[in-house]
C-alpha positions as CSV (number, residue, x, y, z in Angstrom):
1,X,27.6,-14.6,49.7
2,X,27.0,-16.6,52.9
3,X,23.3,-17.0,52.0
4,X,24.4,-19.4,49.2
5,X,24.0,-23.1,49.9
6,X,27.0,-25.3,49.3
7,X,26.8,-27.7,46.4
8,X,28.7,-31.0,46.3
9,X,28.4,-33.7,43.6
10,X,30.8,-36.3,42.3
11,X,29.7,-38.8,39.7
12,X,28.3,-39.3,36.2
13,X,25.4,-37.6,34.4
14,X,23.2,-38.9,31.6
15,X,24.3,-39.1,28.0
16,X,23.7,-36.2,25.7
17,X,20.1,-36.2,24.6
18,X,21.1,-34.3,21.4
19,X,23.6,-36.9,20.4
20,X,21.5,-39.8,21.7
21,X,18.5,-38.8,19.5
22,X,20.8,-38.5,16.5
23,X,22.1,-42.0,17.1
24,X,18.6,-43.3,17.5
25,X,17.7,-42.2,14.0
26,X,20.8,-44.0,12.6
27,X,19.8,-47.1,14.5
28,X,16.3,-47.0,13.0
29,X,17.8,-47.5,9.6
30,X,20.3,-50.2,10.9
31,X,18.8,-52.1,13.8
32,X,22.1,-53.9,14.6
33,X,23.8,-50.6,15.3
34,X,24.6,-50.4,19.1
35,X,24.2,-47.3,21.2
36,X,26.4,-47.1,24.3
37,X,25.2,-44.9,27.1
38,X,22.1,-44.2,29.2
39,X,19.5,-41.5,29.1
40,X,16.0,-41.5,30.7
41,X,15.1,-37.9,29.6
42,X,11.7,-37.6,28.1
43,X,12.9,-36.4,24.7
44,X,14.9,-39.6,24.3
45,X,12.2,-41.9,25.6
46,X,9.6,-40.5,23.3
47,X,11.8,-40.8,20.2
48,X,13.0,-44.3,21.2
49,X,9.4,-45.5,21.6
50,X,8.3,-43.9,18.4
51,X,11.1,-45.6,16.4
52,X,10.3,-48.9,18.0
53,X,6.7,-48.5,16.9
54,X,7.9,-47.7,13.4
55,X,10.1,-50.9,13.4
56,X,7.3,-53.2,14.5
57,X,4.7,-51.6,12.2
58,X,2.0,-52.1,14.8
59,X,1.4,-48.3,15.3
60,X,0.9,-45.5,12.9
61,X,0.4,-42.8,15.5
62,X,3.4,-41.4,17.3
63,X,3.7,-39.2,20.4
64,X,6.4,-36.6,20.7
65,X,5.5,-35.2,24.1
66,X,6.8,-31.6,24.2
67,X,10.1,-32.3,22.3
68,X,10.9,-30.1,19.3
69,X,13.9,-32.2,18.4
70,X,11.8,-35.4,18.7
71,X,9.1,-34.1,16.4
72,X,11.4,-32.7,13.7
73,X,13.7,-35.8,13.7
74,X,10.8,-38.2,13.7
75,X,8.8,-36.4,11.0
76,X,11.8,-36.5,8.6
77,X,12.4,-40.1,9.4
78,X,8.8,-41.1,8.9
79,X,8.8,-39.3,5.5
80,X,11.3,-41.8,4.3
81,X,8.7,-44.6,4.6
82,X,5.6,-45.3,2.6
83,X,2.4,-44.9,4.6
84,X,0.1,-42.7,6.5
85,X,1.2,-41.5,10.0
86,X,-0.1,-39.3,12.8
87,X,2.3,-37.4,14.9
88,X,1.0,-36.0,18.2
89,X,2.5,-33.6,20.7
90,X,1.7,-30.9,23.3
91,X,-0.1,-27.8,22.2
92,X,3.0,-25.7,23.1
93,X,5.1,-28.0,20.8
94,X,2.7,-27.6,17.9
95,X,2.9,-23.8,18.2
96,X,6.7,-23.8,17.8
97,X,8.0,-23.0,14.3
98,X,8.2,-26.1,12.0
99,X,7.0,-24.7,8.7
100,X,10.3,-24.8,6.9
101,X,10.6,-28.6,7.5
102,X,6.9,-29.1,6.4
103,X,7.6,-27.1,3.2
104,X,10.7,-29.2,2.4
105,X,8.9,-32.5,3.0
106,X,6.0,-31.4,0.8
107,X,8.6,-30.5,-1.9
108,X,9.9,-34.1,-1.6
109,X,6.4,-35.5,-2.3
110,X,4.8,-35.8,1.1
111,X,1.4,-34.5,2.2
112,X,1.1,-32.8,5.6
113,X,-2.1,-31.6,7.2
114,X,-3.6,-30.7,10.6
115,X,-6.9,-32.4,11.0
116,X,-7.1,-32.1,14.8
117,X,-5.4,-29.8,17.4
118,X,-2.2,-31.3,18.5
119,X,-1.9,-33.7,15.5
120,X,0.1,-33.7,12.3
121,X,-1.0,-36.1,9.5
122,X,1.7,-37.3,7.2
123,X,1.1,-39.2,4.0
124,X,4.4,-40.4,2.3
125,X,5.6,-42.5,-0.5
126,X,9.2,-41.9,0.5
127,X,11.3,-39.1,-0.9
128,X,10.4,-38.5,-4.5
129,X,12.9,-35.8,-5.4
130,X,16.7,-35.7,-5.5
131,X,17.0,-32.0,-4.6
132,X,15.2,-29.8,-2.1
133,X,15.5,-26.2,-0.8
134,X,15.4,-25.6,3.0
135,X,14.9,-22.3,4.8
136,X,17.2,-22.0,7.8
137,X,15.9,-18.7,9.2
138,X,14.3,-20.2,12.3
139,X,16.5,-23.2,13.0
140,X,19.3,-25.3,11.6
141,X,17.6,-28.3,13.3
142,X,15.4,-28.7,10.2
143,X,18.5,-29.4,8.1
144,X,19.8,-31.8,10.8
145,X,16.5,-33.7,10.6
146,X,16.9,-34.1,6.8
147,X,20.6,-35.1,6.9
148,X,20.0,-37.7,9.6
149,X,17.5,-39.5,7.4
150,X,19.8,-39.6,4.3
151,X,21.0,-43.1,5.1
152,X,20.3,-45.8,2.3
153,X,18.9,-43.3,-0.2
154,X,18.7,-44.9,-3.7
155,X,19.8,-41.7,-5.3
156,X,22.3,-38.8,-4.7
157,X,20.5,-36.1,-2.7
158,X,21.2,-32.4,-2.5
159,X,19.9,-29.8,0.0
160,X,20.0,-26.1,-1.1
161,X,20.4,-24.1,2.1
162,X,21.6,-20.6,1.2
163,X,24.6,-19.3,3.3
164,X,25.1,-21.1,6.5
165,X,26.7,-19.9,9.7
166,X,30.0,-21.6,10.5
167,X,31.6,-22.7,13.8
168,X,30.3,-24.5,16.8
169,X,26.6,-24.9,15.9
170,X,24.3,-27.9,16.4
171,X,24.2,-28.3,12.6
172,X,28.0,-28.8,12.6
173,X,27.6,-31.3,15.5
174,X,25.1,-33.3,13.3
175,X,27.5,-33.2,10.3
176,X,30.5,-34.2,12.5
177,X,28.5,-37.1,14.0
178,X,27.3,-38.4,10.7
179,X,30.8,-38.2,9.2
180,X,32.2,-40.0,12.2
181,X,29.7,-42.8,11.5
182,X,30.8,-43.0,7.9
183,X,28.4,-40.8,6.0
184,X,29.9,-38.9,3.0
185,X,28.7,-35.3,2.9
186,X,29.9,-32.8,0.3
187,X,29.7,-29.3,1.8
188,X,29.4,-26.2,-0.3
189,X,28.8,-22.6,0.7
190,X,25.1,-22.9,0.1
191,X,24.4,-26.6,-0.3
192,X,25.0,-30.1,1.0
193,X,25.2,-33.3,-1.1
194,X,24.9,-36.9,0.2
195,X,25.7,-39.7,-2.3
196,X,23.3,-42.6,-2.6
197,X,23.5,-45.8,-0.7
198,X,25.1,-44.5,2.5
199,X,25.8,-47.0,5.2
200,X,27.6,-46.6,8.6
201,X,31.2,-47.8,8.8
202,X,30.8,-48.1,12.6
203,X,28.6,-50.6,14.4
204,X,28.4,-48.8,17.7
205,X,28.5,-45.3,19.2
206,X,29.3,-44.2,22.7
207,X,27.2,-41.1,23.6
208,X,29.1,-38.6,25.7
209,X,27.6,-36.8,28.7
210,X,25.1,-34.0,28.2
211,X,27.0,-30.7,28.2
212,X,23.9,-28.5,29.0
213,X,23.4,-30.6,32.2
214,X,27.1,-30.4,33.0
215,X,27.0,-26.6,32.7
216,X,23.9,-26.4,34.9
217,X,25.6,-28.3,37.7
218,X,28.8,-26.3,37.2
219,X,26.9,-23.1,37.8
220,X,26.0,-24.4,41.3
221,X,29.6,-25.3,42.1
222,X,30.8,-21.9,40.6
223,X,29.1,-20.0,43.5
224,X,29.9,-22.4,46.4
225,X,31.0,-26.0,46.4
226,X,32.6,-28.5,44.1
227,X,31.6,-30.6,41.1
228,X,33.5,-33.7,39.9
229,X,32.1,-35.1,36.7
230,X,33.2,-38.6,35.8
231,X,33.6,-40.1,32.3
232,X,33.9,-36.6,30.9
233,X,35.5,-36.1,27.4
234,X,38.4,-33.9,26.8
235,X,36.7,-32.6,23.7
236,X,33.1,-32.6,22.7
237,X,30.9,-32.3,19.6
238,X,28.3,-30.4,21.6
239,X,28.2,-26.6,21.3
240,X,27.4,-26.2,25.0
241,X,30.9,-27.6,25.8
242,X,31.9,-23.9,25.5
243,X,30.8,-23.6,29.1
244,X,34.3,-24.6,30.2
245,X,35.8,-21.6,28.4
246,X,33.0,-19.4,29.7
247,X,33.8,-20.4,33.3
248,X,37.5,-19.6,32.7
249,X,36.5,-16.1,31.6
250,X,34.2,-15.7,34.6
251,X,37.0,-16.5,37.1
252,X,36.6,-20.2,37.8
253,X,39.2,-22.6,36.4
254,X,37.7,-26.0,35.5
255,X,40.4,-28.7,35.7
256,X,40.4,-31.7,33.4
257,X,42.2,-34.9,34.4
258,X,42.8,-36.9,31.2
259,X,44.0,-40.0,33.0
260,X,40.8,-40.2,35.2
261,X,38.6,-38.5,32.6
262,X,37.2,-36.1,35.2
263,X,36.2,-32.5,35.1
264,X,36.4,-30.5,38.3
265,X,34.6,-27.2,38.8
266,X,35.0,-25.3,42.1
267,X,34.0,-22.0,43.6
268,X,35.3,-19.0,41.7
269,X,37.5,-17.0,44.1
270,X,37.1,-13.8,42.1
271,X,34.0,-14.0,39.9
272,X,34.1,-11.8,36.9
273,X,31.2,-10.3,34.9
274,X,31.1,-11.0,31.2
275,X,30.0,-9.9,27.8
276,X,29.1,-13.1,26.0
277,X,27.4,-14.1,22.7
278,X,25.0,-17.1,23.1
279,X,23.9,-17.3,19.5
280,X,25.2,-20.9,19.2
281,X,24.5,-21.8,22.9
282,X,21.0,-20.4,23.7
283,X,20.2,-23.2,26.1
284,X,22.8,-21.8,28.5
285,X,20.9,-18.6,28.9
286,X,18.3,-19.2,31.8
287,X,20.8,-20.7,34.2
288,X,23.6,-18.4,33.2
289,X,21.5,-15.3,33.7
290,X,20.6,-16.4,37.3
291,X,24.3,-17.2,37.9
292,X,25.3,-13.7,36.8
293,X,22.9,-12.1,39.2
294,X,25.4,-13.0,42.0
295,X,28.6,-12.1,40.0
296,X,29.6,-8.5,40.9
297,X,29.4,-6.0,38.1
298,X,27.3,-5.5,34.9
299,X,27.1,-8.5,32.5
300,X,25.8,-8.5,28.9
301,X,24.4,-11.5,27.0
302,X,23.7,-11.3,23.3
303,X,22.7,-13.6,20.5
304,X,19.4,-14.3,22.1
305,X,17.0,-14.3,19.1
306,X,16.3,-18.1,19.3
307,X,15.0,-17.8,22.8
308,X,11.5,-16.8,21.6
309,X,11.2,-20.2,19.8
310,X,12.1,-22.4,22.8
311,X,9.8,-24.2,25.2
312,X,8.8,-20.8,26.6
313,X,9.8,-17.2,25.9
314,X,12.9,-17.6,28.0
315,X,14.1,-14.0,27.7
316,X,10.9,-12.5,29.0
317,X,10.5,-15.1,31.7
318,X,14.0,-14.7,33.1
319,X,13.6,-10.9,33.2
320,X,10.4,-11.4,35.1
321,X,11.9,-13.9,37.5
322,X,15.0,-11.8,38.3
323,X,13.1,-8.6,38.6
324,X,10.7,-10.2,41.1
325,X,13.8,-11.3,43.1
326,X,14.9,-7.7,43.3
327,X,17.7,-7.6,40.6
328,X,18.2,-4.9,38.1
329,X,18.0,-6.5,34.6
330,X,16.6,-5.5,31.3
331,X,16.9,-6.0,27.5
332,X,18.7,-3.2,25.7
333,X,19.6,-3.2,22.0
334,X,18.8,-7.0,21.8
335,X,21.1,-7.7,24.8
336,X,20.2,-9.0,28.2
337,X,21.8,-6.7,30.8
338,X,22.1,-7.6,34.5
339,X,23.8,-5.9,37.4
340,X,25.1,-8.6,39.6
341,X,25.5,-8.4,43.4
342,X,27.8,-10.5,45.5
343,X,25.3,-10.1,48.4
344,X,21.6,-9.6,47.9
345,X,18.6,-9.2,50.0
346,X,15.8,-11.4,48.6
347,X,12.1,-10.8,49.2
348,X,10.9,-12.3,52.5
349,X,7.6,-13.4,50.9
350,X,8.1,-16.8,49.1
351,X,7.8,-16.5,45.3
352,X,5.5,-18.9,43.6
353,X,7.2,-19.6,40.3
354,X,5.7,-21.4,37.3
355,X,8.4,-22.5,34.8
356,X,5.9,-22.3,32.0
357,X,6.4,-25.9,30.8
358,X,10.2,-25.2,30.4
359,X,12.8,-27.5,32.0
360,X,15.6,-24.9,31.8
361,X,13.4,-22.3,33.6
362,X,12.9,-24.7,36.5
363,X,16.6,-25.3,36.7
364,X,17.3,-21.5,36.7
365,X,14.8,-21.1,39.6
366,X,16.5,-23.9,41.4
367,X,19.8,-22.0,41.2
368,X,18.2,-19.0,42.6
369,X,17.0,-21.1,45.5
370,X,20.6,-22.2,46.2
371,X,21.6,-18.5,46.2
372,X,19.2,-17.9,49.0
373,X,15.9,-17.0,47.3
374,X,12.6,-18.4,48.7
375,X,10.9,-19.9,45.7
376,X,8.2,-22.5,45.4
377,X,8.5,-24.1,41.9
378,X,5.3,-25.5,40.5
379,X,5.6,-28.5,38.2
380,X,9.2,-29.3,39.1
381,X,8.8,-32.5,37.0
382,X,9.4,-30.5,33.8
383,X,13.1,-31.1,34.2
384,X,12.4,-34.7,33.1
385,X,12.5,-33.5,29.6
386,X,16.3,-33.2,29.6
387,X,17.7,-34.0,33.1
388,X,15.5,-36.3,35.2
389,X,18.1,-36.9,37.9
390,X,18.4,-33.1,38.5
391,X,16.4,-32.8,41.8
392,X,18.0,-36.0,43.2
393,X,21.5,-34.5,42.7
394,X,20.5,-31.1,44.2
395,X,18.6,-32.7,47.1
396,X,16.4,-29.6,47.3
């Protein structure tokens, strides 16, 4: 493994974009609410600007960039207001599945149309119904979007969902966040109810570090080096916090110092292949797959259905990338299978890699570079969507 470049980083990383965006929606209902933490990722910047425009009333057109979370949260938030709005985004964003949310908002009395490519037109008088049904087949994020905009409703509101998965999902993160802020939510097996006139019982929220970014840096240290993350929580609402347990299984032993609030990840002395389900943590897949290419033995990753609906088709793109780098990997019975090698001879000819507008694909390619591969990554700026300081930390 002497081809692998040593990674060293000690410091903080940006606040979780997932939690920050949830806090921004709350703040849009209660402007005196204070958010503690910093994030300059594009998803947060787009949503913050859109909500500022909503508050001032000077703009009725809102840009979401390429952020699926931004679009879904903003669309639900705008639907609470009376007016006509235009929501814009990249062509790739508009091709991602949003129909279940559109259908729910129409059932609440909104009009949604597509008059131009890359634009959604919304006409709303606020929510006109006290009950709605929501399809969760594609994503629970639609339900998160509705729940986040249930503050200050003048009536009790019920969302019929059908059976929901339990344990460690982003939906559960949303519910936990809202409850910690004071929202009352009655949870049934196939419904959620929010009483009228909900207001936060807290006047501020400190956003914890982004766990997807923490995992990505941890993957570099896992192979060779050391990562010390400061201001790191002992527990987290974010599903990707599972990476600490995953690293334990893979042979690294992350150490948490509760007094200093630091997490330390160092090189695994005896890396272990894994059989792991990523159904609740699909964002880990691209970097994890590349990491496993240098972990001896055969590894299996399942629960990958959501990858087809991300910024790119990550499963196909990772198989293509690793195959071009000379690794044996495939998709078998809905599982990604890779045969990892402690040592590997990479192609001598540099690989020109297009991350396909996907920030996590660029990060996965960067990890392959650290492993010894010669890759020229086009459009490296795509990482700004979630982790703008990524290249500065790596010093590639």
